A tleap script that builds the chain and sets N, CA, C and O, in Angstrom:
source leaprc.protein.ff14SB
mol = sequence {
  NMET ASN ALA PRO PRO GLU ILE GLN ASN LEU
  VAL ALA GLU ILE VAL HIE LEU TYR PRO SER
  ALA GLN LEU GLU PHE ASN PRO LEU PRO SER
  GLY VAL TRP PHE LEU TRP ALA THR LEU SER
  ASP ARG ASN PHE VAL LEU GLU HIE THR PRO
  ARG GLN GLY THR GLY VAL SER GLU ASN LEU
  PRO ASP THR PRO PRO PHE VAL GLY HIE ASP
  ARG GLY PHE GLU SER LEU GLU GLU ALA VAL
  CLYS
}
set mol.1.N position { 20.237 -6.253 23.675 }
set mol.1.CA position { 19.743 -5.905 22.355 }
set mol.1.C position { 19.532 -4.390 22.302 }
set mol.1.O position { 18.907 -3.807 23.188 }
set mol.2.N position { 20.047 -3.784 21.282 }
set mol.2.CA position { 19.864 -2.353 21.087 }
set mol.2.C position { 18.588 -2.091 20.310 }
set mol.2.O position { 18.177 -2.891 19.469 }
set mol.3.N position { 17.983 -0.986 20.599 }
set mol.3.CA position { 16.775 -0.597 19.869 }
set mol.3.C position { 17.159 -0.152 18.470 }
set mol.3.O position { 18.192 0.493 18.290 }
set mol.4.N position { 16.344 -0.487 17.472 }
set mol.4.CA position { 16.610 -0.016 16.111 }
set mol.4.C position { 16.587 1.516 16.061 }
set mol.4.O position { 15.923 2.151 16.880 }
set mol.5.N position { 17.305 2.107 15.109 }
set mol.5.CA position { 17.350 3.577 15.013 }
set mol.5.C position { 15.963 4.208 14.884 }
set mol.5.O position { 15.732 5.294 15.415 }
set mol.6.N position { 15.035 3.541 14.186 }
set mol.6.CA position { 13.686 4.093 14.039 }
set mol.6.C position { 13.011 4.277 15.396 }
set mol.6.O position { 12.312 5.264 15.622 }
set mol.7.N position { 13.226 3.324 16.292 }
set mol.7.CA position { 12.623 3.409 17.622 }
set mol.7.C position { 13.344 4.453 18.467 }
set mol.7.O position { 12.707 5.205 19.204 }
set mol.8.N position { 14.650 4.501 18.364 }
set mol.8.CA position { 15.399 5.517 19.103 }
set mol.8.C position { 14.925 6.916 18.704 }
set mol.8.O position { 14.748 7.785 19.558 }
set mol.9.N position { 14.725 7.123 17.412 }
set mol.9.CA position { 14.246 8.425 16.937 }
set mol.9.C position { 12.816 8.704 17.403 }
set mol.9.O position { 12.490 9.830 17.778 }
set mol.10.N position { 11.967 7.674 17.379 }
set mol.10.CA position { 10.588 7.841 17.843 }
set mol.10.C position { 10.559 8.202 19.325 }
set mol.10.O position { 9.834 9.109 19.733 }
set mol.11.N position { 11.346 7.493 20.127 }
set mol.11.CA position { 11.397 7.789 21.569 }
set mol.11.C position { 11.891 9.212 21.794 }
set mol.11.O position { 11.335 9.934 22.622 }
set mol.12.N position { 12.925 9.624 21.072 }
set mol.12.CA position { 13.445 10.992 21.214 }
set mol.12.C position { 12.379 12.023 20.859 }
set mol.12.O position { 12.249 13.042 21.537 }
set mol.13.N position { 11.616 11.762 19.798 }
set mol.13.CA position { 10.564 12.688 19.394 }
set mol.13.C position { 9.455 12.761 20.440 }
set mol.13.O position { 8.973 13.847 20.762 }
set mol.14.N position { 9.049 11.605 20.969 }
set mol.14.CA position { 7.999 11.584 22.005 }
set mol.14.C position { 8.461 12.361 23.230 }
set mol.14.O position { 7.716 13.184 23.763 }
set mol.15.N position { 9.687 12.104 23.678 }
set mol.15.CA position { 10.207 12.788 24.879 }
set mol.15.C position { 10.310 14.288 24.643 }
set mol.15.O position { 10.040 15.080 25.547 }
set mol.16.N position { 10.699 14.683 23.430 }
set mol.16.CA position { 10.805 16.114 23.119 }
set mol.16.C position { 9.428 16.783 23.108 }
set mol.16.O position { 9.256 17.864 23.669 }
set mol.17.N position { 8.449 16.133 22.465 }
set mol.17.CA position { 7.114 16.734 22.342 }
set mol.17.C position { 6.270 16.578 23.605 }
set mol.17.O position { 5.431 17.428 23.903 }
set mol.18.N position { 6.492 15.491 24.345 }
set mol.18.CA position { 5.684 15.176 25.534 }
set mol.18.C position { 6.620 14.799 26.686 }
set mol.18.O position { 6.767 13.615 26.988 }
set mol.19.N position { 7.249 15.772 27.328 }
set mol.19.CA position { 8.237 15.475 28.371 }
set mol.19.C position { 7.698 14.632 29.529 }
set mol.19.O position { 8.472 13.949 30.199 }
set mol.20.N position { 6.402 14.669 29.773 }
set mol.20.CA position { 5.854 13.904 30.889 }
set mol.20.C position { 5.424 12.485 30.482 }
set mol.20.O position { 4.887 11.742 31.302 }
set mol.21.N position { 5.659 12.115 29.228 }
set mol.21.CA position { 5.269 10.784 28.751 }
set mol.21.C position { 6.023 9.708 29.521 }
set mol.21.O position { 7.179 9.887 29.906 }
set mol.22.N position { 5.344 8.593 29.736 }
set mol.22.CA position { 5.970 7.419 30.339 }
set mol.22.C position { 6.205 6.409 29.232 }
set mol.22.O position { 5.290 6.080 28.477 }
set mol.23.N position { 7.439 5.916 29.134 }
set mol.23.CA position { 7.804 4.983 28.081 }
set mol.23.C position { 8.389 3.713 28.688 }
set mol.23.O position { 9.061 3.749 29.719 }
set mol.24.N position { 8.120 2.600 28.031 }
set mol.24.CA position { 8.720 1.333 28.433 }
set mol.24.C position { 9.065 0.564 27.166 }
set mol.24.O position { 8.226 0.400 26.280 }
set mol.25.N position { 10.292 0.100 27.088 }
set mol.25.CA position { 10.758 -0.679 25.947 }
set mol.25.C position { 11.130 -2.053 26.461 }
set mol.25.O position { 11.906 -2.173 27.409 }
set mol.26.N position { 10.579 -3.104 25.840 }
set mol.26.CA position { 10.815 -4.460 26.303 }
set mol.26.C position { 11.201 -5.357 25.128 }
set mol.26.O position { 10.326 -5.860 24.423 }
set mol.27.N position { 12.508 -5.563 24.908 }
set mol.27.CA position { 12.939 -6.500 23.870 }
set mol.27.C position { 12.975 -7.919 24.437 }
set mol.27.O position { 13.452 -8.132 25.552 }
set mol.28.N position { 12.480 -8.871 23.683 }
set mol.28.CA position { 12.491 -10.266 24.101 }
set mol.28.C position { 13.612 -11.012 23.376 }
set mol.28.O position { 14.018 -10.599 22.290 }
set mol.29.N position { 14.117 -12.099 23.953 }
set mol.29.CA position { 15.196 -12.864 23.296 }
set mol.29.C position { 14.817 -13.365 21.903 }
set mol.29.O position { 15.696 -13.589 21.070 }
set mol.30.N position { 13.532 -13.541 21.641 }
set mol.30.CA position { 13.066 -14.034 20.341 }
set mol.30.C position { 13.224 -13.010 19.220 }
set mol.30.O position { 13.083 -13.355 18.047 }
set mol.31.N position { 13.516 -11.753 19.567 }
set mol.31.CA position { 13.591 -10.687 18.577 }
set mol.31.C position { 12.334 -9.834 18.543 }
set mol.31.O position { 12.315 -8.768 17.927 }
set mol.32.N position { 11.284 -10.303 19.206 }
set mol.32.CA position { 10.053 -9.515 19.336 }
set mol.32.C position { 10.307 -8.441 20.394 }
set mol.32.O position { 11.013 -8.681 21.373 }
set mol.33.N position { 9.737 -7.276 20.194 }
set mol.33.CA position { 9.840 -6.242 21.229 }
set mol.33.C position { 8.600 -5.379 21.246 }
set mol.33.O position { 7.845 -5.302 20.276 }
set mol.34.N position { 8.416 -4.733 22.384 }
set mol.34.CA position { 7.256 -3.880 22.639 }
set mol.34.C position { 7.736 -2.505 23.082 }
set mol.34.O position { 8.713 -2.384 23.821 }
set mol.35.N position { 7.040 -1.476 22.624 }
set mol.35.CA position { 7.233 -0.117 23.119 }
set mol.35.C position { 5.874 0.370 23.589 }
set mol.35.O position { 4.941 0.493 22.795 }
set mol.36.N position { 5.765 0.645 24.876 }
set mol.36.CA position { 4.532 1.196 25.450 }
set mol.36.C position { 4.768 2.669 25.725 }
set mol.36.O position { 5.824 3.052 26.227 }
set mol.37.N position { 3.786 3.492 25.396 }
set mol.37.CA position { 3.875 4.935 25.638 }
set mol.37.C position { 2.565 5.402 26.253 }
set mol.37.O position { 1.484 5.129 25.732 }
set mol.38.N position { 2.679 6.110 27.371 }
set mol.38.CA position { 1.516 6.708 28.012 }
set mol.38.C position { 1.685 8.217 27.947 }
set mol.38.O position { 2.641 8.775 28.484 }
set mol.39.N position { 0.733 8.871 27.276 }
set mol.39.CA position { 0.745 10.323 27.113 }
set mol.39.C position { -0.537 10.851 27.732 }
set mol.39.O position { -1.624 10.650 27.190 }
set mol.40.N position { -0.411 11.517 28.853 }
set mol.40.CA position { -1.575 11.962 29.634 }
set mol.40.C position { -2.407 10.728 29.979 }
set mol.40.O position { -1.935 9.851 30.703 }
set mol.41.N position { -3.633 10.650 29.471 }
set mol.41.CA position { -4.464 9.490 29.779 }
set mol.41.C position { -4.612 8.558 28.576 }
set mol.41.O position { -5.532 7.741 28.533 }
set mol.42.N position { -3.714 8.678 27.604 }
set mol.42.CA position { -3.762 7.828 26.403 }
set mol.42.C position { -2.617 6.823 26.439 }
set mol.42.O position { -1.478 7.174 26.748 }
set mol.43.N position { -2.931 5.566 26.120 }
set mol.43.CA position { -1.943 4.489 26.152 }
set mol.43.C position { -1.792 3.875 24.767 }
set mol.43.O position { -2.773 3.498 24.125 }
set mol.44.N position { -0.544 3.781 24.321 }
set mol.44.CA position { -0.243 3.233 23.009 }
set mol.44.C position { 0.757 2.093 23.152 }
set mol.44.O position { 1.562 2.069 24.083 }
set mol.45.N position { 0.694 1.153 22.217 }
set mol.45.CA position { 1.685 0.084 22.165 }
set mol.45.C position { 2.099 -0.128 20.718 }
set mol.45.O position { 1.274 -0.109 19.805 }
set mol.46.N position { 3.388 -0.328 20.534 }
set mol.46.CA position { 3.938 -0.686 19.244 }
set mol.46.C position { 4.643 -2.018 19.462 }
set mol.46.O position { 5.554 -2.109 20.286 }
set mol.47.N position { 4.231 -3.050 18.734 }
set mol.47.CA position { 4.813 -4.385 18.855 }
set mol.47.C position { 5.453 -4.763 17.529 }
set mol.47.O position { 4.807 -4.723 16.481 }
set mol.48.N position { 6.722 -5.128 17.583 }
set mol.48.CA position { 7.438 -5.515 16.367 }
set mol.48.C position { 7.826 -6.986 16.449 }
set mol.48.O position { 8.458 -7.428 17.409 }
set mol.49.N position { 7.436 -7.724 15.429 }
set mol.49.CA position { 7.803 -9.132 15.293 }
set mol.49.C position { 8.560 -9.254 13.975 }
set mol.49.O position { 7.983 -9.004 12.917 }
set mol.50.N position { 9.834 -9.629 14.012 }
set mol.50.CA position { 10.641 -9.618 12.788 }
set mol.50.C position { 10.011 -10.348 11.600 }
set mol.50.O position { 10.166 -9.905 10.462 }
set mol.51.N position { 9.321 -11.430 11.832 }
set mol.51.CA position { 8.769 -12.219 10.714 }
set mol.51.C position { 7.334 -11.868 10.365 }
set mol.51.O position { 6.818 -12.315 9.341 }
set mol.52.N position { 6.679 -11.066 11.210 }
set mol.52.CA position { 5.264 -10.780 10.972 }
set mol.52.C position { 4.957 -9.303 10.801 }
set mol.52.O position { 3.833 -8.956 10.439 }
set mol.53.N position { 5.911 -8.428 11.047 }
set mol.53.CA position { 5.671 -7.005 10.894 }
set mol.53.C position { 5.471 -6.298 12.221 }
set mol.53.O position { 5.898 -6.780 13.271 }
set mol.54.N position { 4.816 -5.149 12.158 }
set mol.54.CA position { 4.665 -4.290 13.330 }
set mol.54.C position { 3.203 -3.894 13.488 }
set mol.54.O position { 2.538 -3.523 12.521 }
set mol.55.N position { 2.716 -3.979 14.720 }
set mol.55.CA position { 1.359 -3.565 15.023 }
set mol.55.C position { 1.373 -2.362 15.943 }
set mol.55.O position { 2.235 -2.238 16.813 }
set mol.56.N position { 0.407 -1.475 15.741 }
set mol.56.CA position { 0.282 -0.260 16.556 }
set mol.56.C position { -1.156 -0.172 17.051 }
set mol.56.O position { -2.102 -0.372 16.289 }
set mol.57.N position { -1.306 0.131 18.343 }
set mol.57.CA position { -2.644 0.225 18.938 }
set mol.57.C position { -2.705 1.348 19.947 }
set mol.57.O position { -1.710 1.711 20.574 }
set mol.58.N position { -3.905 1.890 20.086 }
set mol.58.CA position { -4.212 2.745 21.232 }
set mol.58.C position { -5.125 1.923 22.117 }
set mol.58.O position { -6.181 1.465 21.681 }
set mol.59.N position { -4.716 1.738 23.356 }
set mol.59.CA position { -5.502 0.948 24.297 }
set mol.59.C position { -6.321 1.880 25.180 }
set mol.59.O position { -5.786 2.624 26.002 }
set mol.60.N position { -7.623 1.817 24.987 }
set mol.60.CA position { -8.566 2.633 25.754 }
set mol.60.C position { -9.032 1.851 26.984 }
set mol.60.O position { -8.867 0.632 27.032 }
set mol.61.N position { -9.608 2.529 27.975 }
set mol.61.CA position { -10.061 1.821 29.174 }
set mol.61.C position { -11.033 0.676 28.868 }
set mol.61.O position { -11.068 -0.314 29.598 }
set mol.62.N position { -11.819 0.806 27.800 }
set mol.62.CA position { -12.786 -0.251 27.488 }
set mol.62.C position { -12.299 -1.212 26.397 }
set mol.62.O position { -13.080 -2.025 25.901 }
set mol.63.N position { -11.014 -1.127 26.019 }
set mol.63.CA position { -10.473 -2.045 25.015 }
set mol.63.C position { -10.331 -3.432 25.638 }
set mol.63.O position { -9.646 -3.591 26.649 }
set mol.64.N position { -10.974 -4.438 25.039 }
set mol.64.CA position { -10.818 -5.788 25.588 }
set mol.64.C position { -9.395 -6.296 25.354 }
set mol.64.O position { -8.749 -5.895 24.386 }
set mol.65.N position { -8.906 -7.167 26.222 }
set mol.65.CA position { -7.548 -7.691 26.040 }
set mol.65.C position { -7.472 -8.650 24.849 }
set mol.65.O position { -8.447 -9.318 24.504 }
set mol.66.N position { -6.306 -8.698 24.242 }
set mol.66.CA position { -5.984 -9.680 23.201 }
set mol.66.C position { -6.881 -9.593 21.972 }
set mol.66.O position { -7.282 -10.623 21.430 }
set mol.67.N position { -7.202 -8.382 21.524 }
set mol.67.CA position { -8.059 -8.228 20.348 }
set mol.67.C position { -7.264 -7.920 19.079 }
set mol.67.O position { -7.853 -7.789 18.006 }
set mol.68.N position { -5.976 -7.806 19.178 }
set mol.68.CA position { -5.169 -7.466 18.016 }
set mol.68.C position { -4.894 -5.980 17.962 }
set mol.68.O position { -5.370 -5.210 18.796 }
set mol.69.N position { -4.126 -5.595 16.978 }
set mol.69.CA position { -3.726 -4.197 16.854 }
set mol.69.C position { -4.705 -3.408 15.998 }
set mol.69.O position { -5.432 -3.963 15.174 }
set mol.70.N position { -4.703 -2.092 16.219 }
set mol.70.CA position { -5.541 -1.202 15.412 }
set mol.70.C position { -5.066 -1.162 13.963 }
set mol.70.O position { -5.875 -1.123 13.035 }
set mol.71.N position { -3.748 -1.172 13.778 }
set mol.71.CA position { -3.164 -1.133 12.426 }
set mol.71.C position { -1.950 -2.037 12.390 }
set mol.71.O position { -1.208 -2.137 13.367 }
set mol.72.N position { -1.756 -2.684 11.281 }
set mol.72.CA position { -0.581 -3.512 11.063 }
set mol.72.C position { 0.234 -2.970 9.906 }
set mol.72.O position { -0.321 -2.439 8.944 }
set mol.73.N position { 1.550 -3.101 9.998 }
set mol.73.CA position { 2.458 -2.592 8.977 }
set mol.73.C position { 3.495 -3.663 8.656 }
set mol.73.O position { 3.913 -4.417 9.535 }
set mol.74.N position { 3.902 -3.722 7.403 }
set mol.74.CA position { 4.914 -4.692 7.008 }
set mol.74.C position { 6.301 -4.303 7.485 }
set mol.74.O position { 7.128 -5.174 7.755 }
set mol.75.N position { 6.569 -3.006 7.591 }
set mol.75.CA position { 7.895 -2.567 8.016 }
set mol.75.C position { 7.807 -1.694 9.261 }
set mol.75.O position { 6.794 -1.048 9.529 }
set mol.76.N position { 8.884 -1.699 9.995 }
set mol.76.CA position { 8.983 -0.851 11.181 }
set mol.76.C position { 8.944 0.619 10.788 }
set mol.76.O position { 8.324 1.429 11.476 }
set mol.77.N position { 9.592 0.963 9.700 }
set mol.77.CA position { 9.626 2.352 9.237 }
set mol.77.C position { 8.209 2.881 8.974 }
set mol.77.O position { 7.886 4.008 9.351 }
set mol.78.N position { 7.370 2.068 8.329 }
set mol.78.CA position { 5.985 2.477 8.070 }
set mol.78.C position { 5.229 2.687 9.378 }
set mol.78.O position { 4.484 3.657 9.519 }
set mol.79.N position { 5.416 1.794 10.318 }
set mol.79.CA position { 4.695 1.874 11.592 }
set mol.79.C position { 5.073 3.119 12.377 }
set mol.79.O position { 4.211 3.748 12.990 }
set mol.80.N position { 6.329 3.478 12.366 }
set mol.80.CA position { 6.801 4.644 13.127 }
set mol.80.C position { 6.222 5.927 12.553 }
set mol.80.O position { 5.945 6.869 13.295 }
set mol.81.N position { 6.036 5.973 11.225 }
set mol.81.CA position { 5.468 7.173 10.600 }
set mol.81.C position { 4.037 7.336 11.039 }
set mol.81.O position { 3.370 8.286 10.629 }
savepdb mol mol.pdb
quit
């Protein structure tokens, strides 16, 4: 599965602005995929579910697991912005 152009552009922008960032992209057979980004000591996740939209979160050391996303978006384009 290829990453959508919005994600490819986001990854390119992150790598350009933060060369030391660690990125992981995990597409699942169901069409759901995750993009994890670690910038210095900050951890972010973008989760896209084709039928439910896209969630974006910053995971802090004290963030409990499985609490949902900080923000939800109907489209991938909105989430990337």
